[in-house]
Structure formats: structure tokens, C-alpha cells
C-alpha positions in Angstrom: -9.6 -17.1 -21.0 -6.1 -18.3 -19.5 -4.9 -17.6 -16.4 -2.1 -15.3 -16.2 0.8 -16.1 -14.4 3.3 -14.0 -12.1 6.7 -13.4 -14.6 10.1 -13.4 -12.7 10.4 -9.7 -14.6 7.5 -8.5 -12.3 9.3 -10.1 -9.1 12.3 -8.4 -10.1 10.3 -5.4 -10.4 8.8 -5.5 -6.8 12.5 -5.7 -5.7 12.9 -2.0 -6.0 9.5 -1.2 -4.7 11.0 -2.7 -1.2 13.2 0.1 -1.0 11.1 2.8 -1.6 8.6 1.7 0.8 11.4 1.1 3.8 11.8 4.7 2.6 8.7 5.9 3.2 7.9 4.2 6.1 11.1 5.3 7.5 9.4 8.8 7.9 7.0 8.3 10.4 9.6 7.5 12.4 10.8 11.1 13.4 9.0 11.8 16.8 9.2 15.4 17.8 8.1 16.5 21.6 6.8 12.7 22.0 4.3 13.2 18.4 4.6 12.7 15.1 3.8 15.8 13.7 1.5 16.6 10.9 4.1 17.9 8.8 5.8 14.2 9.0 2.6 12.0 8.4 2.0 14.6 5.4 5.4 14.0 4.1 4.7 9.8 4.6 1.4 10.0 2.9 2.8 12.7 -0.2 6.0 9.9 -0.5 3.7 6.8 -0.1 1.1 7.8 -3.1 3.5 8.1 -5.9 5.4 5.0 -5.2 1.9 2.9 -4.7 0.6 4.5 -8.0 4.0 3.8 -9.7 3.6 0.5 -9.0 -0.1 -0.2 -9.5 0.6 1.5 -13.5 2.8 -1.3 -14.7 0.7 -4.1 -12.6 -2.4 -3.2 -14.7 -1.1 -2.9 -17.8 0.3 -6.0 -17.1 -2.7 -7.7 -15.9 -4.7 -6.2 -18.9 -2.5 -6.8 -21.9 1.0 -7.7 -20.8 2.9 -10.7 -22.6 6.1 -12.0 -22.0 7.5 -11.1 -24.9 10.4 -8.6 -25.9 8.7 -5.4 -26.2 6.9 -5.3 -22.9 9.8 -6.9 -21.2 11.9 -3.5 -22.4 9.4 -1.4 -21.4 9.5 -3.0 -17.9 13.3 -2.7 -17.7 12.9 1.3 -18.8 10.5 1.0 -15.8 12.8 -0.9 -13.5 15.4 2.4 -14.1 12.6 4.8 -13.5 11.5 3.5 -10.2 15.6 3.4 -9.5 16.1 6.8 -9.8 12.8 7.6 -8.2 13.6 5.4 -5.4 16.9 7.1 -4.7 15.7 10.7 -4.6 13.1 9.5 -1.7 13.6 12.2 0.9 11.9 14.4 3.4 14.1 17.0 2.2 11.8 17.7 -1.1 13.6 20.4 -2.6 16.8 18.6 -2.8 15.8 16.0 -4.9 12.5 17.3 -6.8 14.3 17.1 -10.0 15.3 13.7 -10.0 12.1 12.5 -7.9 9.9 14.3 -11.0 12.5 12.3 -13.9 11.5 9.1 -12.2 7.6 9.2 -11.5 6.5 10.7 -14.8 9.1 8.6 -16.5 7.8 5.4 -15.1 4.1 7.1 -15.7 5.1 8.0 -19.5 6.3 4.7 -20.4 3.0 3.2 -19.0 0.9 6.1 -21.2 3.2 5.0 -24.0 2.2 1.3 -23.8 -1.3 1.3 -23.5 -1.2 4.1 -26.8 0.5 1.6 -28.7 -1.2 -1.8 -27.5 -1.5 -3.9 -30.9 -4.4 -4.0 -33.2 -5.5 -6.8 -32.6 -6.7 -6.4 -29.3 -10.8 -6.1 -29.4 -12.4 -3.0 -29.7 -13.5 -2.6 -26.3 -9.3 -3.5 -25.1 -8.1 -0.7 -27.6 -10.9 1.9 -26.5 -9.5 1.2 -22.7 -6.3 1.4 -23.3 -6.8 4.9 -25.3 -8.7 5.9 -22.5 -6.2 5.3 -20.2 -3.2 6.3 -21.9 -4.8 9.9 -22.9 -6.0 9.8 -18.9 -2.2 9.7 -17.5 -0.8 12.1 -20.4 -3.1 14.3 -19.0 -2.2 14.0 -15.3 1.3 13.9 -16.7 1.5 17.5 -18.6 -0.3 19.0 -15.2 2.4 17.5 -12.9 5.2 19.1 -15.7 3.6 22.0 -14.7 5.4 22.4 -11.8 9.3 22.7 -13.2 8.2 26.2 -14.0 7.5 27.0 -9.8 9.0 27.3 -6.9 9.0 26.4 -3.0 5.4 25.3 -2.3 3.4 26.2 -6.0 5.5 23.3 -7.6 4.3 20.5 -5.1 0.3 21.6 -5.6 0.7 21.3 -9.2 2.7 18.4 -9.4 0.3 16.2 -7.2 -3.1 18.1 -9.3 -1.0 16.1 -11.4 -1.3 12.6 -9.8 -4.1 13.5 -8.2 -6.2 13.5 -12.0 -3.9 10.6 -13.2 -5.6 8.8 -9.9 -9.1 10.1 -10.1 -9.4 9.9 -14.0 -9.7 5.5 -14.0 -12.4 6.5 -11.4 -14.3 8.6 -13.5 -13.8 6.4 -16.6 -15.3 3.0 -15.2 -17.7 2.4 -17.9 -15.3 2.3 -20.1 -13.0 -0.2 -17.8 -15.5 -2.8 -16.9 -15.7 -4.0 -20.8 -12.2 -4.9 -19.9 -12.2 -6.2 -16.5 -9.4 -7.7 -14.6 -8.1 -11.6 -14.0 -8.5 -11.1 -10.9 -6.4 -14.0 -9.9 -3.5 -12.4 -11.2 -4.5 -8.9 -9.6 -5.1 -10.3 -6.2 -1.9 -12.3 -6.5 0.1 -9.4 -7.4 -1.1 -7.4 -4.7 -0.9 -10.2 -1.8 2.8 -10.1 -3.0 2.8 -6.2 -2.6 1.3 -6.6 0.7 4.3 -8.7 1.8 7.0 -6.1 1.0 5.1 -4.2 3.6 4.7 -7.0 6.0 8.0 -7.5 5.9 9.1 -3.8 7.2 7.3 -5.2 10.3 9.9 -8.1 10.5 12.5 -5.6 10.2 10.9 -3.9 12.8 10.7 -6.6 15.0 14.7 -7.8 14.3 15.1 -3.8 15.6 13.2 -4.8 18.9 15.5 -8.1 19.0 18.4 -6.0 18.8 18.2 -4.4 21.7 21.4 -4.3 24.2 19.3 -4.9 27.6 16.6 -8.0 27.6 14.6 -8.4 30.7 10.7 -9.9 31.0 9.1 -7.0 29.2 11.0 -6.8 26.5 10.8 -10.9 25.4 7.3 -10.0 26.3 7.5 -7.2 23.5 8.9 -9.5 20.9 6.8 -12.1 21.3 4.0 -10.4 21.3 4.7 -8.4 18.3 5.5 -12.0 16.6 2.6 -13.6 17.2 0.5 -10.1 16.1 2.7 -10.2 12.9 1.9 -14.0 11.9 -1.4 -13.5 12.9 -1.7 -10.2 10.0 -0.3 -13.0 8.0 -2.0 -15.4 8.6 -5.4 -13.1 8.5 -4.9 -11.6 4.9 -2.8 -14.6 3.3 -5.5 -17.1 4.0 -8.5 -15.1 3.4 -7.3 -14.0 -0.2 -6.1 -17.9 -1.0 -9.3 -19.6 0.7 -12.3 -17.2 1.4 -12.5 -14.8 -2.0 -13.8 -15.5 -5.3 -11.1 -15.3 -8.3 -13.6 -15.7 -10.7 -15.4 -12.4 -10.7 -15.2 -9.9 -13.4 -14.7 -7.0 -12.3 -12.8 -3.6 -13.1 -10.6 -4.6 -10.1 -10.9 -0.8 -8.4 -11.6 -1.5 -5.0 -8.5 -3.9 -4.9 -6.4 -1.3 -6.7 -7.5 1.7 -4.8 -8.6 -0.2 -1.3 -5.5 -1.6 -0.9 -3.7 2.1 -0.7 -5.4 2.1 2.7 -4.3 -1.1 3.9 -0.3 -0.5 2.6 -0.7 2.9 4.9 -1.7 0.9 7.5 1.0 -1.8 7.4 3.7 0.8 7.1 1.8 2.6 10.3 1.5 -0.6 12.3 5.5 -1.4 11.4 6.7 2.2 12.5 4.2 2.1 15.5 6.2 -1.4 16.5 9.3 0.9 16.5 7.6 3.7 18.3 6.5 2.0 21.1 9.5 -0.3 21.7 11.5 3.1 22.1 9.1 5.0 24.1 9.7 7.9 21.8 5.5 8.9 21.6 3.5 10.2 24.5 1.0 8.1 25.9 -2.4 9.4 24.9 0.1 9.8 20.9 0.7 6.7 21.3 -2.8 4.9 21.4 -4.3 7.2 18.5 -1.5 6.0 16.3 -1.4 2.6 17.2 -4.7 1.6 17.9 -5.3 3.9 14.5 -3.4 1.8 12.4 -4.8 -1.4 13.2 -8.1 -0.1 12.7 -7.7 1.4 9.5 -6.4 -1.8 8.3 -9.4 -3.7 9.5 -11.5 -1.1 7.9 -9.9 -0.7 4.7 -9.5 -5.1 4.4 -13.0 -5.6 5.2 -14.3 -3.4 2.8 -12.0 -4.1 0.2 -12.5 -8.4 0.3 -16.2 -8.2 1.2 -17.5 -7.9 -2.7 -14.9 -10.7 -3.7 -15.8 -12.7 -0.5 -17.8 -16.0 -1.2 -21.8 -14.8 0.3 -22.1 -17.0 2.7 -18.4 -16.3 3.8 -19.0 -12.2 3.9 -18.7 -11.0 7.4 -22.1 -9.3 8.9 -22.9 -6.2 10.7 -22.7 -8.4 14.1 -18.6 -9.2 13.2 -17.9 -5.8 12.5 -19.6 -4.0 15.9 -17.3 -7.2 17.7 -14.2 -6.1 16.3 -14.5 -2.4 16.5 -15.8 -2.3 19.8 -13.0 -4.5 21.2 -10.6 -1.8 19.6 -12.8 0.9 21.8 -12.3 -1.8 24.9 -8.8 -1.6 24.4 -8.5 1.9 24.5 -10.8 2.8 27.0 -8.8 0.7 29.3 -5.6 1.7 28.4 -6.5 5.5 29.0 -8.1 4.4 32.6 -4.7 2.2 33.6 -1.2 3.3 31.7 0.1 0.6 30.8 3.7 -0.7 29.4 4.4 -1.5 25.8 4.3 -5.0 25.7 0.8 -5.0 26.9 -0.3 -2.5 24.2 1.2 -5.0 21.8 -0.7 -8.2 23.3 -3.6 -5.8 23.0 -2.8 -6.1 18.8 -1.9 -9.5 19.1 -5.3 -10.5 20.6 -7.3 -8.4 18.5 -5.6 -9.9 15.2 -6.0 -13.4 16.6 -9.8 -12.7 16.6 -9.8 -11.3 13.5 -7.9 -13.9 11.8 -10.3 -16.7 13.7 -13.5 -14.4 11.8 -12.2 -14.2 8.6 -10.4 -17.7 7.8 
């Protein structure tokens, strides 16, 4: 099979998601009385998941069936317009922008479903079966979510996200249909790595916000240096791992990559927010430790689990490596609870953790 390349239109499509993930991540900057309330943590997740799933939908279609032809370009442009509407309506004030968000998100899902249901008959029987299954699954999710238009208040959101949940879960339940039409692993890893780069960009934006501070002293300089090395180590660990340590020839449904990256992306957004919150000292000390090290732990566990299957067998991390890395985080937390440390020390600990993680995996 000829190796699929990422097209320029796909990269242009990704540009809209730069704004979408930025708006989602900014929800985490709403600190009140030293904590990020459960309300804002939940709103972040509820905003982020539709953004991620809208991007995944088109990415997976292109991976299995996409061609750089006029009809597929038109569908991708229609997707662009839908995502533009959805992104413009992303807000913590859901009620004020509900209809435009609904139109943008459901529009993007509907165009993807139509693409699956109208694939060319020249495709193999397995390809047609998988396409029909995915198209019908997405239609079911769309129909359920559309029922939200008949309700007000919290009920509409329960119905909306019930449809999104069905949309997300049905491909997992129909895995037996999808493994017969394996993804092109090289293309899929490249696409998800590019989206990871967008999320890393949010951490870079946070560093720029720190560097733009009016007052500079030794603590500020150390914070900026440690944070920069921390983000560079994250980039090094992820991209060297993807480029050199994983097998791109494996034939799978790609679901470990697809669903596992949701947790990678959420943790990256949390890390980006933690940089600004830590520097501005907007969180209580205990909550800050939980948020900062919790986001790092989530990133470590999700990247380890996602890539374990795809790494070459002799390069896979062993249980002792997991114990060492988790033990290092626990040690940092225990020490920081005993001795109250400034923000730049916490960033230095994150930097050290990722330097060790990068060394182990690359």
C-alpha cells in the first residue's frame, strides 16, 4: 500500500483548531479563591471533547478513504466552515452560544457521516462495511444530540453530550468491523503528532506570557529558564519517540492512538495553564501541587500507555521504569508538602522529570 502523505489542506484545516484549543485551554485560567472550581474543570472537558472529536472524525476519514480530489476537498472546506462556526461559539457561557455551537459541531459530524455513507463503490467489501458502520454510528449520535433543541436548561446539555458519547463509543464497540480496514499508522501518527504540536504551542504561549512580565528578578529568570527547558524536554520526548521508537508498519484499528491522545491533549492543556497559574501565584499551594503534578502524571501515563503497543518490543518501558518515574513524582510532591517551595522550584522539578523521561524513552 502506498504511504499516505499529509496534504496542505489538512494542515490548513488544523489552523482553525489552534484557536479552538486555545479557547478551551483558557477556561482553566479561571481561578477563584485559590482553586479551579469543578464547574470550570468540567466546562473545560465539555468544550475540549467536541473539539477533539470533530478533528478526529475528519482525520480518520482521510486516513482510510481520503484522496486529494475535488469532492474530498469540497467536503473538507465545508468542514472548515463548520469548525469556524463552532470555534467562534466556544465559551463558558454555553446558553448564549448554544445554537451556533450546535450548528458548527453537528455540521462537522454530518459532513463526515455523509462522506462515509457515499464512498465510491470501487472500494473493497470490508472498506464499504466499515464505512457504512461509521456513517450510521455518527448519524445515530447526531439524531440523539439533535433532540437537545427541544429542551432548555441543563437537560439540553445532557442530551447533546449523550449523542456525543454514543458517537465516540460506537466505534469502540464495532472494532471487529474496523480492524478489517486498518489505519495507515504512519499517517495517523503524523496527524496526531501535528495536533500535539498545536497543544505544545499553548505552553510556548504561556512561556511568552511569563517573559512579558514587567518586573524581572532572579526568581522570574529561573522560572522562565526551567519552564523553557521543561517544554523542550516534552517536545524531545514525544517527537523523538514517535519518529524513532515506534513501528509505523503495524496494522491496527488505531484506537489506542485515537482515544489515548484525548488524555495526552487534556494533560497538555492543563500543563500550559499551570505555567501561567503558577507564575501568577493564583492557586493555593496544595491545589497548585495537585494540579501541576497531576497534569504531569496524566501526561506520563497516557503517553506511556498509548505508545507501549507501538514501540518496538526491545524498546518498550518495563515495570521498573514506571516505578522509577511515578516514584520521582511522588518524591517531589512529598518534599514540596514538607518544605514550601517557590514556583520556580516546582518548574525545575517538572523539568527534571521530563529530562529523565526523555532519556528513558529516546
